[in-house]
ROVEXVO-364389 format. One record per residue (C-alpha): z, y, x; residue number from 1. Coordinates in nm, 2 decimals. Each point is the difference from the previous one (the first is absolute). Layout:
residues N
<pz = Z py = Y px = X seq = NUM>
...
***
This chain:
residues 445
<pz = 0.00 py = 0.00 px = 0.00 seq = 1>
<pz = -0.09 py = 0.34 px = 0.13 seq = 2>
<pz = 0.28 py = 0.23 px = 0.10 seq = 3>
<pz = -0.01 py = 0.37 px = 0.06 seq = 4>
<pz = 0.02 py = 0.11 px = 0.36 seq = 5>
<pz = 0.24 py = 0.28 px = 0.10 seq = 6>
<pz = 0.00 py = 0.23 px = 0.29 seq = 7>
<pz = 0.23 py = -0.23 px = 0.21 seq = 8>
<pz = -0.24 py = -0.29 px = -0.03 seq = 9>
<pz = -0.29 py = 0.21 px = 0.13 seq = 10>
<pz = 0.20 py = 0.12 px = 0.29 seq = 11>
<pz = 0.08 py = -0.36 px = 0.09 seq = 12>
<pz = -0.37 py = -0.10 px = 0.00 seq = 13>
<pz = -0.14 py = 0.32 px = 0.13 seq = 14>
<pz = 0.16 py = 0.31 px = 0.14 seq = 15>
<pz = 0.30 py = -0.18 px = 0.16 seq = 16>
<pz = -0.25 py = -0.16 px = 0.24 seq = 17>
<pz = -0.12 py = 0.33 px = 0.13 seq = 18>
<pz = 0.30 py = 0.17 px = 0.16 seq = 19>
<pz = -0.07 py = 0.10 px = 0.36 seq = 20>
<pz = -0.29 py = -0.24 px = 0.03 seq = 21>
<pz = -0.30 py = -0.04 px = -0.22 seq = 22>
<pz = -0.05 py = -0.36 px = 0.10 seq = 23>
<pz = 0.04 py = -0.18 px = -0.33 seq = 24>
<pz = 0.17 py = -0.33 px = -0.08 seq = 25>
<pz = -0.08 py = -0.24 px = -0.28 seq = 26>
<pz = 0.24 py = 0.01 px = -0.29 seq = 27>
<pz = 0.26 py = -0.26 px = -0.03 seq = 28>
<pz = 0.03 py = -0.05 px = 0.38 seq = 29>
<pz = -0.17 py = 0.10 px = 0.32 seq = 30>
<pz = -0.26 py = -0.28 px = 0.01 seq = 31>
<pz = -0.24 py = 0.21 px = 0.21 seq = 32>
<pz = 0.21 py = 0.12 px = 0.28 seq = 33>
<pz = -0.14 py = 0.15 px = 0.31 seq = 34>
<pz = 0.04 py = -0.19 px = 0.33 seq = 35>
<pz = 0.11 py = 0.17 px = 0.33 seq = 36>
<pz = -0.37 py = 0.04 px = 0.08 seq = 37>
<pz = -0.07 py = 0.19 px = -0.32 seq = 38>
<pz = -0.18 py = -0.29 px = -0.16 seq = 39>
<pz = 0.13 py = -0.12 px = -0.34 seq = 40>
<pz = 0.12 py = -0.36 px = 0.01 seq = 41>
<pz = -0.29 py = -0.12 px = -0.21 seq = 42>
<pz = -0.20 py = -0.26 px = 0.19 seq = 43>
<pz = -0.36 py = -0.10 px = -0.06 seq = 44>
<pz = 0.09 py = -0.35 px = -0.08 seq = 45>
<pz = -0.04 py = -0.17 px = -0.34 seq = 46>
<pz = 0.37 py = -0.10 px = -0.04 seq = 47>
<pz = 0.11 py = -0.20 px = -0.30 seq = 48>
<pz = -0.12 py = 0.08 px = -0.35 seq = 49>
<pz = -0.02 py = -0.17 px = -0.34 seq = 50>
<pz = -0.34 py = -0.17 px = -0.04 seq = 51>
<pz = -0.22 py = 0.24 px = -0.20 seq = 52>
<pz = -0.22 py = -0.12 px = -0.28 seq = 53>
<pz = -0.36 py = 0.02 px = 0.09 seq = 54>
<pz = -0.07 py = -0.37 px = 0.01 seq = 55>
<pz = -0.05 py = -0.06 px = -0.38 seq = 56>
<pz = -0.27 py = 0.11 px = -0.23 seq = 57>
<pz = 0.11 py = 0.36 px = 0.02 seq = 58>
<pz = 0.15 py = 0.23 px = 0.26 seq = 59>
<pz = 0.32 py = 0.16 px = -0.12 seq = 60>
<pz = 0.07 py = 0.36 px = 0.10 seq = 61>
<pz = 0.30 py = 0.21 px = -0.10 seq = 62>
<pz = -0.01 py = 0.35 px = -0.17 seq = 63>
<pz = 0.33 py = 0.18 px = 0.03 seq = 64>
<pz = 0.03 py = 0.35 px = -0.14 seq = 65>
<pz = 0.21 py = 0.20 px = -0.23 seq = 66>
<pz = -0.12 py = -0.07 px = -0.36 seq = 67>
<pz = 0.31 py = 0.17 px = -0.14 seq = 68>
<pz = 0.24 py = 0.28 px = 0.11 seq = 69>
<pz = -0.07 py = 0.34 px = 0.15 seq = 70>
<pz = -0.28 py = -0.13 px = 0.23 seq = 71>
<pz = -0.20 py = -0.16 px = -0.27 seq = 72>
<pz = -0.19 py = 0.33 px = -0.05 seq = 73>
<pz = -0.17 py = -0.07 px = 0.33 seq = 74>
<pz = 0.02 py = -0.38 px = 0.07 seq = 75>
<pz = -0.14 py = -0.14 px = -0.32 seq = 76>
<pz = -0.34 py = 0.15 px = 0.08 seq = 77>
<pz = 0.01 py = -0.15 px = 0.35 seq = 78>
<pz = 0.04 py = -0.35 px = -0.17 seq = 79>
<pz = -0.31 py = 0.08 px = -0.21 seq = 80>
<pz = -0.20 py = 0.07 px = 0.32 seq = 81>
<pz = 0.12 py = -0.32 px = 0.17 seq = 82>
<pz = -0.09 py = -0.21 px = -0.31 seq = 83>
<pz = -0.34 py = 0.16 px = -0.02 seq = 84>
<pz = -0.07 py = -0.10 px = 0.36 seq = 85>
<pz = 0.12 py = -0.35 px = -0.06 seq = 86>
<pz = -0.22 py = -0.03 px = -0.32 seq = 87>
<pz = -0.31 py = 0.12 px = 0.20 seq = 88>
<pz = 0.07 py = -0.24 px = 0.28 seq = 89>
<pz = 0.05 py = -0.29 px = -0.25 seq = 90>
<pz = -0.31 py = 0.09 px = -0.19 seq = 91>
<pz = -0.20 py = -0.01 px = 0.33 seq = 92>
<pz = 0.12 py = -0.35 px = 0.08 seq = 93>
<pz = 0.36 py = 0.06 px = 0.13 seq = 94>
<pz = 0.12 py = -0.06 px = 0.35 seq = 95>
<pz = -0.10 py = -0.31 px = 0.20 seq = 96>
<pz = -0.13 py = -0.13 px = -0.33 seq = 97>
<pz = 0.33 py = 0.04 px = -0.18 seq = 98>
<pz = 0.11 py = 0.24 px = -0.26 seq = 99>
<pz = 0.28 py = 0.24 px = 0.07 seq = 100>
<pz = 0.30 py = -0.05 px = -0.23 seq = 101>
<pz = 0.22 py = 0.31 px = -0.02 seq = 102>
<pz = 0.38 py = -0.04 px = -0.06 seq = 103>
<pz = 0.15 py = 0.33 px = -0.12 seq = 104>
<pz = 0.36 py = 0.11 px = 0.04 seq = 105>
<pz = 0.17 py = 0.32 px = -0.11 seq = 106>
<pz = 0.20 py = 0.18 px = 0.28 seq = 107>
<pz = 0.14 py = 0.22 px = -0.29 seq = 108>
<pz = 0.05 py = 0.30 px = 0.23 seq = 109>
<pz = 0.30 py = -0.18 px = 0.15 seq = 110>
<pz = 0.00 py = -0.08 px = 0.37 seq = 111>
<pz = 0.23 py = -0.31 px = -0.04 seq = 112>
<pz = -0.24 py = -0.13 px = -0.26 seq = 113>
<pz = -0.30 py = 0.05 px = 0.23 seq = 114>
<pz = 0.18 py = -0.21 px = 0.27 seq = 115>
<pz = 0.09 py = -0.28 px = -0.25 seq = 116>
<pz = -0.35 py = -0.01 px = -0.14 seq = 117>
<pz = -0.17 py = -0.01 px = 0.34 seq = 118>
<pz = 0.21 py = -0.30 px = 0.10 seq = 119>
<pz = -0.08 py = -0.17 px = -0.34 seq = 120>
<pz = -0.37 py = 0.05 px = 0.04 seq = 121>
<pz = 0.01 py = -0.15 px = 0.35 seq = 122>
<pz = 0.25 py = -0.28 px = -0.05 seq = 123>
<pz = -0.06 py = -0.11 px = -0.36 seq = 124>
<pz = -0.36 py = 0.11 px = -0.08 seq = 125>
<pz = -0.13 py = -0.08 px = 0.35 seq = 126>
<pz = -0.23 py = 0.30 px = 0.01 seq = 127>
<pz = -0.21 py = 0.04 px = 0.31 seq = 128>
<pz = 0.04 py = 0.38 px = 0.01 seq = 129>
<pz = 0.16 py = 0.28 px = -0.20 seq = 130>
<pz = -0.16 py = 0.32 px = -0.10 seq = 131>
<pz = 0.28 py = 0.24 px = -0.08 seq = 132>
<pz = 0.25 py = 0.28 px = 0.01 seq = 133>
<pz = -0.05 py = 0.38 px = -0.03 seq = 134>
<pz = 0.31 py = 0.18 px = 0.13 seq = 135>
<pz = 0.11 py = -0.05 px = 0.35 seq = 136>
<pz = 0.35 py = -0.09 px = -0.13 seq = 137>
<pz = -0.16 py = -0.30 px = -0.17 seq = 138>
<pz = -0.20 py = -0.09 px = 0.31 seq = 139>
<pz = 0.31 py = 0.03 px = 0.22 seq = 140>
<pz = 0.19 py = -0.22 px = -0.25 seq = 141>
<pz = -0.26 py = -0.29 px = 0.02 seq = 142>
<pz = -0.07 py = 0.04 px = 0.37 seq = 143>
<pz = 0.27 py = -0.24 px = 0.12 seq = 144>
<pz = -0.14 py = -0.26 px = -0.25 seq = 145>
<pz = -0.34 py = 0.01 px = 0.16 seq = 146>
<pz = 0.14 py = 0.02 px = 0.35 seq = 147>
<pz = 0.23 py = -0.30 px = -0.04 seq = 148>
<pz = -0.26 py = -0.21 px = -0.18 seq = 149>
<pz = -0.29 py = 0.11 px = 0.22 seq = 150>
<pz = -0.19 py = 0.07 px = -0.32 seq = 151>
<pz = -0.26 py = 0.27 px = -0.09 seq = 152>
<pz = 0.02 py = 0.33 px = -0.20 seq = 153>
<pz = -0.29 py = 0.23 px = -0.07 seq = 154>
<pz = 0.13 py = 0.35 px = -0.07 seq = 155>
<pz = -0.23 py = 0.26 px = -0.16 seq = 156>
<pz = 0.18 py = 0.34 px = 0.01 seq = 157>
<pz = 0.01 py = 0.28 px = 0.24 seq = 158>
<pz = 0.34 py = 0.01 px = 0.18 seq = 159>
<pz = 0.22 py = 0.16 px = 0.26 seq = 160>
<pz = -0.11 py = -0.23 px = 0.29 seq = 161>
<pz = 0.26 py = -0.08 px = 0.26 seq = 162>
<pz = -0.06 py = -0.37 px = -0.07 seq = 163>
<pz = -0.24 py = -0.27 px = 0.12 seq = 164>
<pz = 0.07 py = -0.34 px = -0.12 seq = 165>
<pz = -0.19 py = -0.32 px = 0.10 seq = 166>
<pz = 0.03 py = -0.12 px = -0.36 seq = 167>
<pz = -0.12 py = 0.31 px = -0.18 seq = 168>
<pz = -0.35 py = 0.14 px = -0.03 seq = 169>
<pz = 0.01 py = 0.37 px = -0.10 seq = 170>
<pz = -0.31 py = 0.14 px = -0.19 seq = 171>
<pz = 0.15 py = 0.33 px = -0.09 seq = 172>
<pz = 0.01 py = 0.30 px = 0.23 seq = 173>
<pz = 0.23 py = 0.04 px = 0.31 seq = 174>
<pz = 0.14 py = 0.35 px = 0.04 seq = 175>
<pz = -0.29 py = 0.11 px = 0.23 seq = 176>
<pz = -0.24 py = -0.10 px = -0.28 seq = 177>
<pz = 0.16 py = 0.21 px = -0.27 seq = 178>
<pz = 0.32 py = 0.20 px = 0.07 seq = 179>
<pz = -0.08 py = 0.15 px = 0.33 seq = 180>
<pz = -0.36 py = 0.11 px = -0.09 seq = 181>
<pz = 0.15 py = 0.15 px = -0.32 seq = 182>
<pz = 0.25 py = 0.21 px = 0.20 seq = 183>
<pz = -0.27 py = 0.12 px = 0.23 seq = 184>
<pz = -0.22 py = 0.11 px = -0.29 seq = 185>
<pz = 0.29 py = 0.18 px = -0.17 seq = 186>
<pz = 0.09 py = 0.18 px = 0.32 seq = 187>
<pz = -0.36 py = 0.12 px = 0.03 seq = 188>
<pz = -0.07 py = 0.08 px = -0.37 seq = 189>
<pz = 0.33 py = 0.06 px = -0.18 seq = 190>
<pz = 0.28 py = 0.13 px = 0.22 seq = 191>
<pz = 0.27 py = -0.08 px = 0.26 seq = 192>
<pz = 0.31 py = -0.04 px = -0.22 seq = 193>
<pz = 0.06 py = -0.34 px = -0.16 seq = 194>
<pz = 0.26 py = -0.12 px = -0.25 seq = 195>
<pz = 0.02 py = -0.38 px = 0.00 seq = 196>
<pz = 0.09 py = -0.19 px = -0.32 seq = 197>
<pz = 0.01 py = -0.37 px = -0.04 seq = 198>
<pz = 0.16 py = -0.30 px = -0.16 seq = 199>
<pz = 0.32 py = -0.12 px = 0.16 seq = 200>
<pz = -0.11 py = -0.31 px = 0.19 seq = 201>
<pz = -0.16 py = -0.10 px = 0.33 seq = 202>
<pz = -0.36 py = 0.12 px = -0.04 seq = 203>
<pz = 0.06 py = 0.36 px = -0.09 seq = 204>
<pz = 0.28 py = 0.04 px = 0.25 seq = 205>
<pz = -0.20 py = -0.15 px = 0.29 seq = 206>
<pz = -0.31 py = 0.19 px = -0.10 seq = 207>
<pz = 0.20 py = 0.32 px = 0.00 seq = 208>
<pz = 0.14 py = -0.08 px = 0.34 seq = 209>
<pz = -0.36 py = -0.02 px = 0.13 seq = 210>
<pz = -0.10 py = 0.32 px = -0.18 seq = 211>
<pz = 0.29 py = 0.20 px = 0.14 seq = 212>
<pz = -0.09 py = -0.12 px = 0.35 seq = 213>
<pz = -0.37 py = 0.08 px = -0.05 seq = 214>
<pz = 0.08 py = 0.35 px = -0.14 seq = 215>
<pz = 0.23 py = 0.07 px = 0.30 seq = 216>
<pz = -0.28 py = -0.10 px = 0.23 seq = 217>
<pz = -0.27 py = 0.21 px = -0.17 seq = 218>
<pz = 0.18 py = 0.32 px = -0.09 seq = 219>
<pz = 0.10 py = -0.08 px = -0.36 seq = 220>
<pz = 0.34 py = 0.03 px = -0.15 seq = 221>
<pz = 0.21 py = -0.22 px = -0.23 seq = 222>
<pz = 0.18 py = 0.24 px = -0.23 seq = 223>
<pz = 0.16 py = -0.27 px = -0.23 seq = 224>
<pz = 0.03 py = -0.37 px = -0.06 seq = 225>
<pz = 0.13 py = -0.18 px = -0.31 seq = 226>
<pz = 0.00 py = -0.34 px = -0.16 seq = 227>
<pz = 0.01 py = -0.14 px = -0.35 seq = 228>
<pz = 0.12 py = -0.35 px = -0.09 seq = 229>
<pz = -0.29 py = -0.21 px = -0.10 seq = 230>
<pz = -0.05 py = 0.01 px = -0.37 seq = 231>
<pz = 0.21 py = 0.32 px = -0.04 seq = 232>
<pz = -0.14 py = 0.29 px = -0.20 seq = 233>
<pz = 0.27 py = 0.25 px = 0.10 seq = 234>
<pz = -0.24 py = 0.22 px = 0.20 seq = 235>
<pz = 0.12 py = 0.35 px = -0.10 seq = 236>
<pz = 0.24 py = 0.03 px = 0.30 seq = 237>
<pz = -0.29 py = -0.08 px = 0.24 seq = 238>
<pz = -0.22 py = 0.26 px = -0.16 seq = 239>
<pz = 0.27 py = 0.25 px = 0.03 seq = 240>
<pz = 0.04 py = -0.07 px = 0.37 seq = 241>
<pz = -0.38 py = 0.03 px = 0.04 seq = 242>
<pz = 0.00 py = 0.34 px = -0.16 seq = 243>
<pz = 0.29 py = 0.11 px = 0.22 seq = 244>
<pz = -0.15 py = -0.13 px = 0.33 seq = 245>
<pz = -0.35 py = 0.12 px = -0.08 seq = 246>
<pz = 0.04 py = 0.33 px = -0.20 seq = 247>
<pz = -0.35 py = 0.11 px = 0.09 seq = 248>
<pz = -0.17 py = -0.33 px = -0.03 seq = 249>
<pz = -0.07 py = -0.29 px = 0.24 seq = 250>
<pz = -0.10 py = -0.36 px = 0.04 seq = 251>
<pz = 0.18 py = -0.28 px = -0.19 seq = 252>
<pz = -0.05 py = -0.34 px = 0.15 seq = 253>
<pz = 0.07 py = -0.26 px = -0.26 seq = 254>
<pz = 0.09 py = -0.36 px = 0.06 seq = 255>
<pz = 0.16 py = -0.07 px = -0.33 seq = 256>
<pz = -0.09 py = -0.34 px = -0.14 seq = 257>
<pz = -0.02 py = -0.15 px = -0.35 seq = 258>
<pz = 0.06 py = 0.19 px = -0.32 seq = 259>
<pz = 0.22 py = 0.26 px = 0.17 seq = 260>
<pz = -0.33 py = 0.18 px = 0.06 seq = 261>
<pz = -0.04 py = 0.05 px = -0.37 seq = 262>
<pz = 0.31 py = 0.21 px = -0.03 seq = 263>
<pz = -0.06 py = 0.18 px = 0.33 seq = 264>
<pz = -0.35 py = 0.13 px = -0.08 seq = 265>
<pz = 0.09 py = 0.09 px = -0.36 seq = 266>
<pz = 0.30 py = 0.20 px = 0.11 seq = 267>
<pz = -0.18 py = 0.15 px = 0.30 seq = 268>
<pz = -0.26 py = 0.15 px = -0.24 seq = 269>
<pz = 0.27 py = 0.11 px = -0.25 seq = 270>
<pz = 0.18 py = 0.18 px = 0.28 seq = 271>
<pz = -0.32 py = 0.20 px = 0.08 seq = 272>
<pz = -0.06 py = -0.16 px = 0.34 seq = 273>
<pz = -0.38 py = 0.00 px = -0.01 seq = 274>
<pz = -0.23 py = -0.16 px = 0.26 seq = 275>
<pz = -0.14 py = 0.33 px = 0.12 seq = 276>
<pz = 0.34 py = 0.09 px = 0.15 seq = 277>
<pz = 0.17 py = -0.34 px = 0.01 seq = 278>
<pz = -0.26 py = -0.27 px = 0.07 seq = 279>
<pz = 0.14 py = -0.35 px = -0.02 seq = 280>
<pz = -0.14 py = -0.27 px = 0.23 seq = 281>
<pz = 0.09 py = -0.34 px = -0.13 seq = 282>
<pz = -0.04 py = -0.34 px = 0.17 seq = 283>
<pz = 0.10 py = -0.22 px = -0.29 seq = 284>
<pz = -0.18 py = 0.17 px = -0.29 seq = 285>
<pz = -0.35 py = -0.13 px = -0.07 seq = 286>
<pz = -0.24 py = -0.02 px = -0.30 seq = 287>
<pz = 0.22 py = -0.24 px = -0.20 seq = 288>
<pz = 0.31 py = 0.22 px = 0.04 seq = 289>
<pz = -0.21 py = 0.31 px = -0.09 seq = 290>
<pz = -0.12 py = -0.17 px = -0.32 seq = 291>
<pz = 0.35 py = -0.09 px = -0.10 seq = 292>
<pz = 0.17 py = 0.33 px = 0.09 seq = 293>
<pz = -0.28 py = 0.21 px = -0.15 seq = 294>
<pz = -0.26 py = 0.19 px = 0.21 seq = 295>
<pz = 0.11 py = 0.33 px = -0.15 seq = 296>
<pz = 0.32 py = -0.02 px = 0.21 seq = 297>
<pz = -0.18 py = -0.08 px = 0.33 seq = 298>
<pz = -0.32 py = 0.19 px = 0.01 seq = 299>
<pz = -0.04 py = 0.19 px = 0.33 seq = 300>
<pz = 0.25 py = -0.22 px = 0.19 seq = 301>
<pz = -0.11 py = -0.24 px = 0.27 seq = 302>
<pz = 0.04 py = -0.36 px = 0.11 seq = 303>
<pz = -0.08 py = -0.18 px = 0.33 seq = 304>
<pz = -0.16 py = -0.34 px = -0.02 seq = 305>
<pz = -0.28 py = -0.21 px = 0.14 seq = 306>
<pz = -0.17 py = -0.07 px = -0.33 seq = 307>
<pz = -0.06 py = 0.20 px = -0.32 seq = 308>
<pz = -0.18 py = -0.12 px = -0.31 seq = 309>
<pz = -0.25 py = 0.28 px = 0.06 seq = 310>
<pz = -0.11 py = -0.13 px = 0.35 seq = 311>
<pz = -0.37 py = -0.03 px = -0.01 seq = 312>
<pz = -0.10 py = -0.34 px = 0.15 seq = 313>
<pz = -0.20 py = -0.28 px = -0.15 seq = 314>
<pz = 0.30 py = -0.23 px = 0.05 seq = 315>
<pz = 0.23 py = 0.23 px = -0.19 seq = 316>
<pz = -0.24 py = 0.04 px = -0.29 seq = 317>
<pz = -0.01 py = -0.38 px = -0.03 seq = 318>
<pz = 0.38 py = -0.02 px = 0.02 seq = 319>
<pz = 0.07 py = 0.27 px = -0.26 seq = 320>
<pz = -0.26 py = -0.15 px = -0.23 seq = 321>
<pz = 0.15 py = -0.35 px = 0.03 seq = 322>
<pz = 0.36 py = 0.13 px = -0.05 seq = 323>
<pz = -0.09 py = 0.20 px = -0.31 seq = 324>
<pz = -0.20 py = -0.29 px = -0.14 seq = 325>
<pz = 0.30 py = -0.23 px = 0.05 seq = 326>
<pz = 0.28 py = 0.23 px = -0.12 seq = 327>
<pz = -0.15 py = 0.28 px = -0.21 seq = 328>
<pz = -0.21 py = 0.31 px = 0.04 seq = 329>
<pz = 0.30 py = 0.22 px = -0.01 seq = 330>
<pz = 0.16 py = -0.16 px = 0.31 seq = 331>
<pz = -0.01 py = 0.16 px = 0.35 seq = 332>
<pz = 0.00 py = -0.14 px = 0.35 seq = 333>
<pz = 0.21 py = 0.13 px = 0.29 seq = 334>
<pz = 0.08 py = -0.05 px = 0.36 seq = 335>
<pz = 0.27 py = -0.27 px = -0.02 seq = 336>
<pz = -0.22 py = -0.19 px = -0.25 seq = 337>
<pz = -0.30 py = 0.01 px = 0.23 seq = 338>
<pz = 0.22 py = -0.11 px = 0.30 seq = 339>
<pz = 0.13 py = -0.29 px = -0.21 seq = 340>
<pz = -0.35 py = -0.09 px = -0.11 seq = 341>
<pz = -0.14 py = -0.01 px = 0.35 seq = 342>
<pz = 0.29 py = -0.19 px = 0.15 seq = 343>
<pz = -0.08 py = -0.30 px = -0.22 seq = 344>
<pz = -0.35 py = 0.00 px = 0.14 seq = 345>
<pz = 0.12 py = 0.04 px = 0.36 seq = 346>
<pz = 0.24 py = -0.30 px = -0.06 seq = 347>
<pz = -0.29 py = -0.20 px = -0.15 seq = 348>
<pz = -0.22 py = 0.07 px = 0.31 seq = 349>
<pz = 0.28 py = -0.10 px = 0.23 seq = 350>
<pz = 0.05 py = -0.32 px = -0.18 seq = 351>
<pz = -0.37 py = -0.08 px = 0.01 seq = 352>
<pz = -0.01 py = 0.07 px = 0.37 seq = 353>
<pz = 0.31 py = -0.21 px = 0.07 seq = 354>
<pz = -0.15 py = -0.28 px = -0.22 seq = 355>
<pz = 0.34 py = -0.05 px = -0.16 seq = 356>
<pz = 0.24 py = 0.19 px = -0.23 seq = 357>
<pz = 0.30 py = -0.22 px = 0.09 seq = 358>
<pz = 0.02 py = 0.06 px = 0.37 seq = 359>
<pz = 0.14 py = 0.35 px = 0.00 seq = 360>
<pz = -0.01 py = 0.03 px = 0.38 seq = 361>
<pz = -0.37 py = -0.05 px = -0.01 seq = 362>
<pz = -0.04 py = 0.24 px = -0.29 seq = 363>
<pz = 0.20 py = 0.27 px = 0.18 seq = 364>
<pz = -0.22 py = -0.03 px = 0.31 seq = 365>
<pz = -0.32 py = 0.00 px = -0.21 seq = 366>
<pz = 0.10 py = 0.31 px = -0.18 seq = 367>
<pz = -0.02 py = 0.21 px = 0.31 seq = 368>
<pz = -0.33 py = 0.18 px = 0.03 seq = 369>
<pz = -0.10 py = -0.07 px = -0.36 seq = 370>
<pz = -0.23 py = 0.28 px = -0.13 seq = 371>
<pz = -0.07 py = 0.09 px = -0.36 seq = 372>
<pz = -0.23 py = 0.25 px = -0.18 seq = 373>
<pz = 0.28 py = 0.14 px = -0.21 seq = 374>
<pz = -0.03 py = 0.26 px = -0.28 seq = 375>
<pz = 0.17 py = 0.25 px = 0.23 seq = 376>
<pz = -0.24 py = -0.07 px = 0.28 seq = 377>
<pz = -0.01 py = -0.26 px = 0.28 seq = 378>
<pz = 0.33 py = -0.15 px = 0.11 seq = 379>
<pz = 0.10 py = -0.23 px = 0.27 seq = 380>
<pz = 0.32 py = -0.20 px = 0.06 seq = 381>
<pz = 0.14 py = 0.10 px = 0.34 seq = 382>
<pz = 0.22 py = -0.21 px = 0.24 seq = 383>
<pz = 0.30 py = 0.19 px = -0.13 seq = 384>
<pz = -0.05 py = -0.14 px = -0.35 seq = 385>
<pz = -0.10 py = 0.34 px = -0.14 seq = 386>
<pz = -0.35 py = 0.11 px = -0.10 seq = 387>
<pz = -0.22 py = 0.29 px = 0.11 seq = 388>
<pz = -0.04 py = 0.25 px = -0.29 seq = 389>
<pz = -0.18 py = 0.33 px = -0.08 seq = 390>
<pz = 0.25 py = 0.27 px = -0.07 seq = 391>
<pz = -0.05 py = 0.23 px = -0.30 seq = 392>
<pz = 0.18 py = 0.28 px = -0.18 seq = 393>
<pz = -0.07 py = 0.07 px = -0.36 seq = 394>
<pz = 0.07 py = 0.29 px = -0.24 seq = 395>
<pz = 0.09 py = -0.10 px = -0.35 seq = 396>
<pz = -0.25 py = 0.10 px = -0.27 seq = 397>
<pz = 0.04 py = 0.06 px = -0.37 seq = 398>
<pz = -0.17 py = -0.33 px = -0.08 seq = 399>
<pz = 0.27 py = -0.19 px = 0.20 seq = 400>
<pz = -0.23 py = -0.07 px = 0.29 seq = 401>
<pz = 0.02 py = 0.13 px = 0.36 seq = 402>
<pz = -0.25 py = 0.23 px = 0.17 seq = 403>
<pz = -0.01 py = -0.10 px = 0.36 seq = 404>
<pz = 0.07 py = 0.30 px = 0.22 seq = 405>
<pz = 0.04 py = -0.17 px = 0.33 seq = 406>
<pz = -0.13 py = -0.33 px = 0.14 seq = 407>
<pz = -0.03 py = -0.14 px = 0.35 seq = 408>
<pz = -0.35 py = -0.09 px = 0.12 seq = 409>
<pz = 0.09 py = -0.36 px = 0.08 seq = 410>
<pz = 0.29 py = -0.24 px = -0.05 seq = 411>
<pz = 0.32 py = 0.08 px = 0.19 seq = 412>
<pz = 0.17 py = -0.29 px = 0.19 seq = 413>
<pz = 0.36 py = -0.07 px = -0.11 seq = 414>
<pz = 0.30 py = 0.09 px = 0.21 seq = 415>
<pz = 0.31 py = -0.17 px = -0.14 seq = 416>
<pz = 0.25 py = 0.13 px = 0.26 seq = 417>
<pz = 0.02 py = 0.37 px = -0.04 seq = 418>
<pz = -0.10 py = 0.22 px = 0.29 seq = 419>
<pz = 0.19 py = 0.31 px = -0.11 seq = 420>
<pz = 0.34 py = -0.17 px = -0.01 seq = 421>
<pz = 0.17 py = -0.04 px = 0.34 seq = 422>
<pz = 0.13 py = -0.35 px = -0.07 seq = 423>
<pz = -0.35 py = -0.14 px = -0.06 seq = 424>
<pz = -0.23 py = 0.22 px = 0.20 seq = 425>
<pz = -0.20 py = -0.20 px = 0.25 seq = 426>
<pz = 0.04 py = -0.33 px = -0.19 seq = 427>
<pz = -0.27 py = -0.21 px = -0.16 seq = 428>
<pz = -0.05 py = -0.34 px = -0.17 seq = 429>
<pz = -0.24 py = -0.28 px = 0.07 seq = 430>
<pz = 0.03 py = -0.34 px = -0.16 seq = 431>
<pz = -0.32 py = -0.13 px = 0.17 seq = 432>
<pz = 0.21 py = -0.02 px = 0.33 seq = 433>
<pz = 0.33 py = -0.19 px = -0.02 seq = 434>
<pz = 0.13 py = 0.19 px = 0.30 seq = 435>
<pz = -0.03 py = 0.33 px = -0.19 seq = 436>
<pz = 0.08 py = -0.10 px = -0.36 seq = 437>
<pz = 0.17 py = 0.24 px = -0.24 seq = 438>
<pz = 0.10 py = 0.27 px = 0.24 seq = 439>
<pz = -0.09 py = 0.06 px = 0.36 seq = 440>
<pz = -0.01 py = 0.30 px = 0.23 seq = 441>
<pz = -0.35 py = 0.14 px = 0.07 seq = 442>
<pz = -0.08 py = 0.03 px = 0.37 seq = 443>
<pz = 0.03 py = 0.35 px = 0.14 seq = 444>
<pz = 0.26 py = 0.12 px = -0.26 seq = 445>
***
């Protein structure tokens, strides 16, 4: 049964891990500690794991997202995208001649539930992989499950970085593919003074640590920082602080997640903080959230992503058309949905290259270097288990879509360990080399 999460719980899973160091630990125990050499004690060996189920008539995969609770506003649509990819693959003949059988579980916006369901999918359902999570709190909660069982998670959402697991493939943006370019663009176009607002858990707090370091390095200024418990609608105190800290206007960098965004944008407009003086840059608000909040409350504000429904590529036109045909003409696509859709295809390609769905070590190795003509543009799975991605910034329009106001010319390679933060500057990740693994020091740094 889902239970409501309070501020204390979020601090346990998130902000308590920051302190003086931004090196993050998995929830429920430090299962990914760093050795004396700076390399996490994750080894590139297969270890022991429950036999996955790919030897029957179907190949079982897990789908683990919040279908209820505060995060359902975002995660239910990601499930739709994953199921669309599975349907397309099955209609085309499946994987290795077998149909994919999805097993759905509800994380219920509760991190303990995510952990329990991940273990259930692996141990009882015998899935060969899991597509899942949205918040970093949920990913951190399940991390030790995947580490201890040497299993495989595909994670589709932009995040704070500062992690590089052998058992996770990340198809959302690392900070250098979303947050950092957004800050650079804002400094050039919108002003030097930033107020940071976010939900009270690991992603916003770590993201804001990165932003503050970046602003300090580039002549910007953090004038305020405040957090809201996930699911809370008590945003008036934050808006009051924004007005006090930025009496003449300035940038609001928003990392609120879930339905807290509804109250925030509605009260922001009610308070008269318009985008011409108080532009908001969001990193967790996309087309689906705009649709549910109402475009009238968001027109003129911005979001940084790698994909928008308005991206003009043949692959995107095909994706949008297929999604609307499956789920309704009024539905929209967004970045996490697209990242979820393509990760199913990247997994399929890895399985086909490996010649097996059951041998996860072979699938992990085969995933490296996989390329895909994604709706967002060409992507490639890099040795650090993250993908190269084009960076885009969009301005919200009256029809609920985004007008792209900035785009990189080509995909940007992912950098999981942040280069603005002193604790991780000069470090990288490479799972193609067992001597390097999840964290190693770059030569000359």
